[in-house]
N, C-alpha and C positions, 0 to 999 in steps of 0.2 A: 422357241420365240423369246426375244429378248423382254426382259421386265419392264413394265410400264412406270416410268419415272415422272410421269406428267405431273404428279402432285408434289414432287420434291421441292423443298422451300427454294432451294437454290436455283432450281429449274423455272420456277415462277417468276424470279428477280431477273432472269438472263437477258430478256430484252433491255431492260434499264442498263445492265452491265455491258451488254454488248454495244450498246449507243456510247457508252462512256470510252470503251476501248478503241471503237473507230474514231473518236475525235481525240484521241492520245496522241501527242506530237512525236512519240517514239515508238519504233516497231514493239509490239504487245500482243500476248497471246493469253488466253484463260484456258486453264486447264482444270480437269476434275480430279476426283481422288484417286482414280487408277492412272493419272499421269496422261490422259487422252486430251488433246486439243479440241475446245469446244468452241472457241471463237478466236479470229485474228484480224487486225486491222490491215488496212491498205499498205501501211509502211513494212508490216511484217510481211506480207506477199512480196513485196519489192525486195526485202533484204534478203528473204530466203529462196527467192526465184521460184515460187510455187503459189499457185492459185489458191483461193480461200477454200475451195471446195476439195482440193486434194490435202489441205492442211488439217480441216475439220475431220475428227476422229481417228486421226494418226496419233501414234503415241510420241509425246515430246521428245523422249530419249533418242528416238529414231530420227526424227527432224532435226534436232541440235545434237550433234555427236561430239562430246567433250574428248579431247586427247588422252585424258587420264581417266579410265573407266572407273577407277575407284571412287570418283566423286560424283558420279551420275545420280546415286540413291540419295546420297546426302542433299542434293540440290533438289530433284523433282520430288521427292517425298517429303520434304519437311513441312511442319505445320506453324513454323515461326518464321517473321521476317529474315530474310537472309540475303546477302548481296556477295557475288563472285566477282573478282576483280583480274583483268589481265589474263583472261581463260582463252586458250585457242580452242575455237569451235568449228566444226564442219557444219556450216548452216545450210540446211535444205540442199540444193544442186550445186552449191558454191564450193569454192576451195576454202581451206581452214582459213578464220579471220581472227583476229584478237578482239575480243569484246568483254563488257561487264555485263553480268546478269542481275538483276534485282528481282526478288521473288517476295510477295506478300500476300497471305492469306486474306480471303474476303471476311470481312467483320462478321456478317451474318452467317456464315458457313465456312469454319477454317478448313473444310476439306477441298475447297475450291480455291485456286490460287490465281493470281495475276502475275504474270513474267513479263517484264521488260527488258529489252535487248538495247545497249547501247554500244554501237560498234565505235571503236576508238576515233576520235574526231567528233562524233556526235556527243560522247560521254564527256567532253570537255565542258559543256553546261553544266555538269553535276557539282563541280567543285570539288570532287572527290579523289580517288586515286587514279593519277595518270602521269605518265613520263613524256611529255610533249618534246619537240624539238626546241621550243623557245625556252623550257626549263634546263634542259641541258646546254643550250648557249649560254644562259645567263650564269650556270654554276661554273662552266668552263671558264668564262671571263673571270668570275671571282678567284677562280683557282690561279689563274695568270697575276692576280693582284695581291695575292696572299703574301708573297715574299716582301713585297713594297709596304704593307701594312703592318707585317711584325717587326719591322725595323724601329718604327717610332713607338710602337706598343712596349718594346723593351726600354725604351728610354724613360716613357711614362712610369713604367713600373720601379725603376732606379730612382728616379726623381722622388716617388711616393714612399720609397724605404728611406731615402735620406731625411725626407721632411719627418717620418715617422720617429726617427731617433730623438728629434727636439721639440716634437709635438705636445702639447698639454694632453692630459687624460681625456678631455673632451674631444680632441681633433683625432686621436689616435683611431678610434672607430673608423673613421673617414678615410683615413689614409690605407687601413687594412681593407676596406671597401674597394678603394681603387686598385689595390694589388690584387684581390679576389677577381675583380671584374676583369682586369688585363689577362690574368691567367684563363678566365672563362674564354674570353674573347680569341685568345690565342689558340685554345683547345678546338674552337669553334671553327676557325680558319684551317686547322690541321684537318677537320672533318670535311670541310668544304673542298678542299684539294682533292678529295675522293668522291666528290659527287657524281661524276661521270662514270665511276666505276660500280659494280654491283656489290661493293663490299657493304655487308650489313652494319647496321648501327647497333652497337652492343648496348643491350638494354637488361635490366635487373628489375626484381621485384622492389618496390619503392614506396614509402610513405609520400603522397605527392603534396601534404600541406607546408611542410619546411620549404619545399621547393616553390610553391605558389607565393607564400610570404615574401621570400626572398626576392621575386621577382616584383611584388608590389612595394617593397620596402626601397628597392632600386629606382622603381618609378617615382615613388613620393619623394626620394631625394634628390630628384632630377627634373624630367620633363613633366612629371604630374605634381609639382609641389603646389600648384594652385588649383587642382582638380580634386575633389574628394573621392577616394575609392573605398566602396563597401565591400566587405568580405562576408559572405553568406554560405558558409561551409556546412556539409552534411557531416556529423562527426562519426557516423557509423561505417564511413565507406571504407573498403578493403584496400589492399596495396595496389598499385598498377605497375604493368610492365612497361618500364620507361627508361630512356635515358636522360639523368638529371640535368646536365647542362643542356641538352637539347629542349627539354620541358621549360626550362628557365627563359630560353632564347624565345621559345613559341609564345610564352606569356609575355614578355617583354613587348614583342612586335604587335600582339593583339591589343593589350593595354595602352601603348602609344597609339595605335590605330583609332582605337576608342576616345583617348584623350583628345587627339586632335580633331576627331568628329564633333566634339561638345566644344570646342573653343569658340569663345565669344558669347556662349549662352549664360545667362544669369542662373539658371536653374540647372546647368549641366552636370552631370554624375556620371559615375562609372561604377560598375558591379563586378566582383567576381565570385562566381558562385559554383558549387559543385552538387551532384546528385547521382543517385545510383540509377542506371538506365536499365530497362528490361527490354528483352525481345530483339535486339538488333545484332546479328551475327555477320561477320564477313568470313567467306572461304576463300583462303589463300591457295596460291598454286601448289603443286608438289603433291597433292593429296593429303594434307596435314588436318583436314577436317575444318569445321566451322570453329573460328574463335569469337566468342561473345565479346562485344563492346560495351560494357557495361559502367566504366567510369566515365562521367561526364563533367567536362569542365565548361562554363559560360563565362564569356567575357561580354557584357551587357552596357550599352549606352543610350541615352535619350537623344541622340543627336537626329540629323535629317534622314540618315540612311544611304546607302549605296545608290547612285543614280541607275535608273534602269539601263540606260546606254551600255554599262560596262558590267552590269550584274553578271551576263554569262560568262565574262572571262575574268571574274574577280581574283581567281587565283593564279592567272597566269602572269609571266612577268611582263614587265614593262606596261602595265595597265594601271593608271591611277587617276583618281579625281582630284587629286592636289597638284596645286600649282608648283611647278618643280619637283614632283614627286618622281622617284625613279620606278615605282611599281614593282620593287623585289622584296618587300617585307613580307606580304601574305603568300608570294610564291614560295618564300623559303619556309613559311609556316605549313604550307601544304607538302613540301618536300620532307621536313622534318618529322611530321605528323604520319606520313605514310611510311617513312623509315622505321616508326615504331609500331607498324601494322595497325594504325588507326585511321580516324577520319576526321576532316575537318568541313564545317557546313556554315553556311549563312542563311540566315532568314530575318524577315520583319514580322514582330508580333502581330498578333491579330487586331490590334487596336491600331496599328501603323505608327505607334509611339516610341518603340525602342528597336535598336539593332541587337541581335544576338549572333555571337559567334560561338560555336558549339564545337568544342573538340572531345572525341571518343576514343577511348583508350581500352587495351584488355586488361584484364586484372591478372595480377603476378601474386603468387603465393609467398607469404612473409617467410623471411630467412631466420 
């Protein structure tokens, strides 16, 4: 005779949880401590091609069969929030499809978990890890233009070096800045030429603060000279696993986006903040296990925010709310962050007063 679980605290809250799951806009399952499906919404039935009556009581690892069996236990038995991206899954009675899986324990009982399934195409709304046809097209175009861009860059660098020889002590740091930025952009273009390949971005443990300061100082000397940028750093933050040039480019794009958002506001301000993030992990492909994303960088502005009409495609190329905008800045941010095994997210704060772009990166051991 099965044990009576009618007094289990999570069981008493199940109707409310089931109602929320039924209304969730993506395929969603509720699983218990043993990995059995307790509830499923209509979108999950459609995705898995199985009726709710067939899903409830089934083992989630049998319904969602991941190509790499070493990853199953790490996913379904986790007691912490976990995200697995670009996973090949045999879903229900369907052929294998590529999807993102997001798991979150219930707050009142961490033995129960909510599983959201985002088939690629649906997951575009997350603004997280994806490699859409659009971004491949955009980066392919960038590779085609790389040679034409590099030629004038060489001229700019040469001119700056000539000026540096005759410049005053006050002006020399500026000419050195020009040379350093030309070198960084040239290196970035080299990287963009390989965007359509699977070549990994070279990352190493690094102190992110000199990189953040470099981006802020470049911004302050140029497009942000009339906009205050406040730095709020957590001094105890450990090293992050990053590519230094890529992180500088990410920050320049995000800070520029924030400065343009507050343009014309008398009280417009931008903040760059860091924090230690608990609980979020990303499970990569290849059975490498969960990678905690505990380094958080925020770029905050008090502008009007992203229009609702484009929020779902915010990190897609060629989507912009700016007149004459190309819509490539945030797409490039998304690509570079993903290449460092991180996430970038956008949200509006609870009061609706500030926009927050959040970059989450893995920790790297100091060398």
